[in-house]
Every structure is written in C-alpha cells, then in structure tokens.
N, C-alpha and C positions, 0 to 999 in steps of 0.2 A: 547272191553271195551270203555265206553263213557268217554270223558273228559269234563271239564267245558266249553270248546269252541266248543263242538260238538252240534248236533241237540237236540232239545227238543221234537219235534213232528215227527210223521211218514210221514205225508202228508201236513203239513202246509207250507205256503209260507214264503218269506223273511220277510214280515212285522210282522207276528205273532211271528216268531222266534226272531226277534229283540226286540219285545215288551216283550217277556218272559225273555230274557237276561237282559233287563233294569230293570224289576221287581226284578229279583234275585240279581242284583247289588245293588239295593236299600236295599234289605233285608240284604245282607252281610254287607254293610256299616253301617246300623242301628244297627245290632245285635253285631257286632264285639266289639265295645267299652263297651258293657254290660257284656262281659265274660272275665275272666282272661285266658290268653293263656295256663297256666299250668293246667287248670281245664278241658280241653277237648282235644281229639285227632282229631276229625273231625266233621264238620257240613256238611251234605250231602243232596242233593236233590235225593229222591228215587221215587218209584212208576212209573207211566207211563211216566212222563216227565223226570225222572231220567234215564229211559231206552232209551230215545230219541224217544218214541212212544206215547207221550201224544195226547189227543184228541183235535180237532179243530172244532168249530162250526161256521157256517156262519150266522152272525147276521147283518141284514140290509146291506148286501153286504160286510161286513168286517169280517175277520177271528178273532175269539176270542178263547182263551183257554177254554175248556169245563169242565175240572176237577179241583179239588183242587191241590195245590202244597204240596207235602208230604215231610216234612223236618225231618231229624233224627240227633240228637246230640249224639255223643259218648263221654261220660265223662271219666276222669281219676282222680284217687286219690280223689274221691268224694263218701261220704257215701250217704245213701238214703235221709237223711235230706238235704244235700247239693244239691243233684239232684233236689229235690222238690223245693228248693229255687231258683235254676237257672230257672226251668220251670215257676215258679210263676213270675219271673222277665220278662221272654221273652214272655209269652202268651199274656199279654195285649198289648205289642208292636206289636205283629203279628196281633192282632185284628185290630189295627189302620192301619197297612200296608195293611191288607186285604180290609178294607173299601176304602182306598186310591186308590188301584189298581183294585178294584172290582173283586177279585178272592179269593176263600177260601184258607187258609193256615193252615195246621195241623202240629204240632210239637210233635215228639216222642223223648224220652230221655232214653238212656240205657247206661250201664257202659261198659268200655273196658273189665273189668274182667268178666262181665256176658257173653259177646260174646266169650271169651276165653274158657268157659266151656259149652256153649249152644249147644243143639242138632242141627242137620242140618234141620232147618225148611225152608219151601218155602220162607218165607219173607227174611230170611238171605241169602239164595242162590241167590234170585232175586236181593237183595241189593248189593251183592258182584259184580255181573256182570253188573247191570243196575243202575248206579248212576252218579251224577255229584258232585265232591267235591267242596264245596263252601268256606269252611275255614278249616285250619288245614292240616294234613298230607295226601297228595293225594295217598300215597302208602299203607295206613292202610287198607282200605276196600279190595282192590285187594289182599292183603296179607293174607286174611282169607281163606286159602286154604282148611280148613276142610269143608267149605260150598260148596259142589260140588253135581252135579246131582246124582251121584251114592250113596251119603250118605243121600239123602232125606228120611225121614221117611214116610212109607205108611200111618201111623195113622194121620200124619199131612196133607197129601193129602186128606184123608177122611174128616178131619175137614174143609179143604178148600171147598170141595164140599158141606158140610152141611152148612157152613156159607153163601155161595152164595145162596144155595137153601132156606135158611131161609128168604131171601129177597122176594122169591115167596110167602112164608107164609104171609109176610106183605102185599104183593099184594092182596092176598085173603081177608084179613081184609079190605083193602082199597076199594075193589070192593063191599064187603058187606056193607060198610059204604056209598059209593058213587056209586049207580047204574048207574048214568050218571056223571062220574067224571069230574070236571073242568080241565082246561088245565094243570095247574101245577101238579095236582094229576096224570093226564094221563101221563105226561112226567116222573114222578117218577116211575110209574108202568112199563113203557117201559124200563127205565134205569135199574131198578132192574132185569127185565127179561133178558136183554142183559148180565149183570154181571153174572147171574146164568148160562146162556148157556156157557159162557166162562169158568166159574169155573168147570162145569161138563166136558167140553171138555178137559180142562187142566188135570183133574184127569184121564180121559180115556187115554190121551197121556202118562201120567206117568206109568199107569199099562200096557201099550204097550211098555214101555221102550223108549219113545220118548219125555220126558219132556225137555223143554228148557226155559230159562229166558225171551226170546224175544217173544213178541206177533207175530211179523212178521214171525219169524221162526216156531213158533207153528202152525200158519195158513198154512204155506207151508207143514209142516209135516202132518197135518190133511188132506189136499187135496190129499196127496199121499197114504193115507191109503185105502186098499181095503177091510178091515174088519169092516168098519163103514158104517152105512146106509146112503143112499143119503140124506134122510130127515135130519139127524142130521148134516151131513157135510154142508148142505145148511144153517142150523141154525147157526152153528159155524162161517161160513164165513160171514154171515149177521151180527152176533154179533161183530166179530172182525172189520169189516168195519165200523160198528156203533161206535166202540170205537175210531177208528182213525178219522172219520168224522161223528159225530152224525147228523142224519137227522130224525126228528120226523114226517115229512110229510106223509110217507107211512103208518103210524099207526093212522092217524087222524080219519079215518072212520071205522076202523075195530072194530068188537065186541070183546072187551078186555076179557070178561068173557069166551067166546067160545075159543078165542085164548089161554088164560091161561090154560084151561082144556086140549087142544091139546098139549100145550107145556109140561105140567106136565106128560103126557103120554110118550113123548119122553125122558124127563129127567129120569123118573123112569126106563126105559130100560137101560140107561147108568149107573145109580146108581147100578143096579143089576149086571151088568158086572164088575164094579169096585170093589164091595164088594166080588164078587165071587173070583176075583184075590187076594184081600187082605187076605181073610179068607181061601184061598186055598180049595175052595169047589165049588159046582155048585148050584147057587141060581136061581130058576125059579120064585119064588114068595117070600113073606115075612114070610111064615110059618117057624118056628124054627129059624128065623133070630136073634131075641133077645137073645135066648139061646146061639147060636153060638158066637155072639158078646161078651156077658158078660163072657163066658168061656174063650175066647181069651184074654180078658182084665185083667185076673187075673195075668198074667205075662207080663212085659214090652216088647215092640218090640225089643229094644236094652237094654240088661241087664247091668246096671251100678249101682254103689253104690247108687247114688242119685235116680234113677228110682225105685229101690227096696225099698228104704227108704220111698219114697212118697206113695207107695202102702201099706206098713206096717202102716204108719201114718194114711192113709185113713181107713184102717180096724179097727185100734184101736179107732179112733175118732168116727166112725159110727157103731161100733159093735152092739149097741142097736137096729139098724134098721134091723138086720138079722132076717128074718122071718116076717118082717112087711107086712102089707096088700098090699103095693105097689108092692112087689116082689113075692107074692104068685103065684104059678104055675111054678116058676123057680126051677131048681135043686140047691142043696147046692153049687156046684161049680159055677154055674151062679150067684147065689146070692152073693157069695164072690167076684166074678169078678166085679159085679155091684158096690159093695162098694169100691173095691180096685182101680178101674179105675177112680173114682172121677166123679165130676159133668159133665165135658166136654164129657167124654166117654159115660155117661148115656144119655146126650142130643143127641149125634150123633147116638146112638143106637135107640132111640125112634123116631127120626126125620121122618123116612118113614111113621109112623102112623099118623103124624101130617099133612104131605103134600099130600100124595097120596090117591087116592080113592080105595075102595075095598080091604083094608087090612083085615086080619083075625080079627074077633071080639075079640078073646083072646089077640091079640096084642094091640088093642085099649084099652081094659080093663087094661092091664099091663101098658100101657103108661099113662092112666089117673091116675092110682094109684101112679106111680113113680113121676109124675108131681104134684100130689096132686090137680088135676083139680076138678072142681065142678061137672063134669059129663063126659060122653063119646061123647057128641055131638061135632061136629067140632069146633064150636066157643069157647067152654069151653077149649078144648084141645089146640087150637091155643093160647089163652090168657095165659094159664099156661106155655106153652112152651116158648113163646116170653118173658115172664117176667123173666124166668130163663136165657134164651139165651142172652137177652139184658144185664142182670147184669154181665154175664161172659165176654162179649165183650166190654162193655162200660158203665161205671157207670152213664153216662148222657143219656143213651138210652131212659129212660122214658120221657125226655125233647123232644127228637126227635119225639117220638110217639105222644106227645101232639101237636107238631107243625103240624103233619099230621092229627090231629083231631081224634086220636085213644087213647082209654083208656084201659089199661090192667086189671084194677081192677073192672070196671063196664061196663055193656052193654049200659049205658046211656052216650052218647057222644055229646059234644057241637059241632056245626058246625062252623069251623073256617072261617074267611074271607080269600079269595084267596090270598091276599097279605101277609097274615101272615104265609103261608106255604112255606117252603124252599124246592124246588125240589131237592136240593143237600143235604138235611138234613141227610138222612140215609147214613152216611159214616162211620159206626161203624166197618165194616169189613176191616181190614187192611192187609189181605193176598194179597200178590202178586200185 
C-alpha cells in the first residue's frame, strides 16, 4: 500500500520525486480551504502516480512527469447537485494549478455511498491498492475490502480491453488524416498504441488468473508466462517500460501504418483468447461472435437487484428496436440481449468489426446497422463507433477529436496548426 510519503514514479530520480511532491503539496494547500471537511471523506491521488509507478520523461536532460495527475474526491452527505457544485468550484482552480506547474490535472468526484454499493471494477480495485491520500481519512480507501482481485468482473475487464483498443481506432483515423504525421500527432499515436498493448495484456493476465494492481508486478507475471507468445511478451514489456520511462526516439523513423497493422494482428489474437475465456467457448475467428456475446448479455454477470433492474429498464425503454434493421440476422435471444445489455455492451460487441481486418461481411453489416453508420466502409464505421464510444466515455470527447484535427460528423477536416494539438488530449479512458 502506498502512503503519501512514498514514491510517485517507478524509475524516477530524487529531483522528479521531490518536484511531484511539491506540486501535490501546492494542490492540497490550495484546495483544502475550498472544501468543507464534513463534505468529503478523502481526496486521493490515483492512477500511475498514485500507484507509485508514474511515467518520467527526460526533457533537455531533466526528468519531468509524463502523465496527468489523476485526483479523486470521495464526498459524503452530498447529493448530486452538491457534488456538481464542488467540482465546478475546484475545476477552474486545478486549471490554474495545471498551468502553473505545466502538468495536466484531472479530477473525478464520486460519493462514499456510491462506492459502498459499487461492483468491483478495475478502477476501484486499482484505486484501493494504488493511491496516495492527500486530504481526509487515510484509512478509508484501504478499508474498501470488497474491491479485491477475486471480485473483479470479467465484463469490466472486457470493457477495459475495448476502451484501450479504441485508441488504436483513433490512430487509424489519425493516420488516414495525416499520411506523414507531424511530431505531436506521431507521439499521440505511439502513446495510444502503448496504452492499448498494456490494456490487452492486463486483460490476458486477468483471464489467466494473474491480474494485479501494480504495473511492475504485472510485467513480472507476464514475463513468467509460458502460454503467451514471445511476440506479445516483447510488446508488453516494451509498453510497460515506455510507461515508466517514455522514449519516442525508437519510433521516429518507423512506418507507423505498417507497424499499426502488425500490432492489430497481435492484439486480435489476444482479444480472441480473452473472449474465449469470458464466454466459456473456443473462438478461432469472429464468426458467431456477436450472437454469442448478445445472448450472454441477456443476464448480468453477477445477479443483483440493481443489475436485473437495469436490464429490465433497457428492454422496456428500447423495446421498439426489437427486430429493427440493425439487429436483423440475430436470433430473438440475441436481439433481447443486445437491448438488455445497453450501449456499452453493444459497443464492446461490435468493436472487433471496427478495428480488425478480415471480419465476416455479415458482422460488418450488423455493426453498421447497430451503429447507424452511413455504410460498411471502414471510415464510416469508425466514425459512427467513435461518436458513440466517445459520448459514453467523456462528454467532451468531441473537443478532444477536434484538437486532433478529426471530425466525426464529416469527412471534410480542417488541418490544425501543430501547436494547437495537445498530445495528451486523449485522456478519456480512465480505467486503471
């Protein structure tokens, strides 16, 4: 368990550790007077730096933090309106602190009551074991014993893989937009690829019974596996090392398009292995995959009153879509599962048809119909998928896409100035 006096990076030196500690001290001193003590339980640093494994980049011979600082405020005795008011007060202050210290800062807000009834998601498990308490009760997060590795939901692991893989879909759009990408776009593409590799590797470790909150430990466990190809083990080690000490130099001259296609081939193999384990079947390709997924989605992975109620609500709300053009070709059970599982399950199910090459034509047609895409060509499907995926993950996703020079509504895209594109902009995936 990390304490606030512990490390923030896996491989950073004394100076960068001291610099991060000073930034966090400024954050706590600035935010503390703005919050009533009785309105929150804990303000914590989570994510990579919360785990003590944040990334460090060497810039002009000086170590600098490479990632954003992820902050999470756990409120108490606050309704939704009060939570929104707290966030509205703190966000502008964090923007100024971010500019002052030249590092991104993201703030999440959730209620103590929400965590008490929340399913065991990857983000909550990682938070419990990998955090620094900045303000409030230091025993609160460690005491959330329901968030354990054995309680993790396989469906959430699947969503983690899909969320990270969706960054590769953005990469495909970037490479179509920029055949010779400028430096900042190139860095974004590489960063997305590394996040995807780690996400797929983490999912594989889970389905092998080896998931852990620590990147260092996961890398060690991956290296000990004898049932993982040498090619993917090398990719995972490269991605983890990149996460600890980002170095873009080895990628400056490679053909990103060819590299991306090769990477997708490796990721597809891992995806099939993971989904075979989750669905308790043997998947050699994507034939019948959608039908199996939607049928499985009809019932929740863990049956609770809330999970059943959500599915019933989805069925009642979307009952008019039963038999719609988008779901033609599916059995009645699969159609019901498609509706009951909701938007997230639908996006995760069609994801392979959006990213991978050589999927069955029937899967492409089903995907285009469910996404209400303008056609079955890759560009149309990518745009329709990302529009929905971005909305599910971050309401400001369209702003991020515009910063990258991408438009989801039109094929006509303005070319941005290099200085206007934030290479850290796509930070919408908050898993792990």
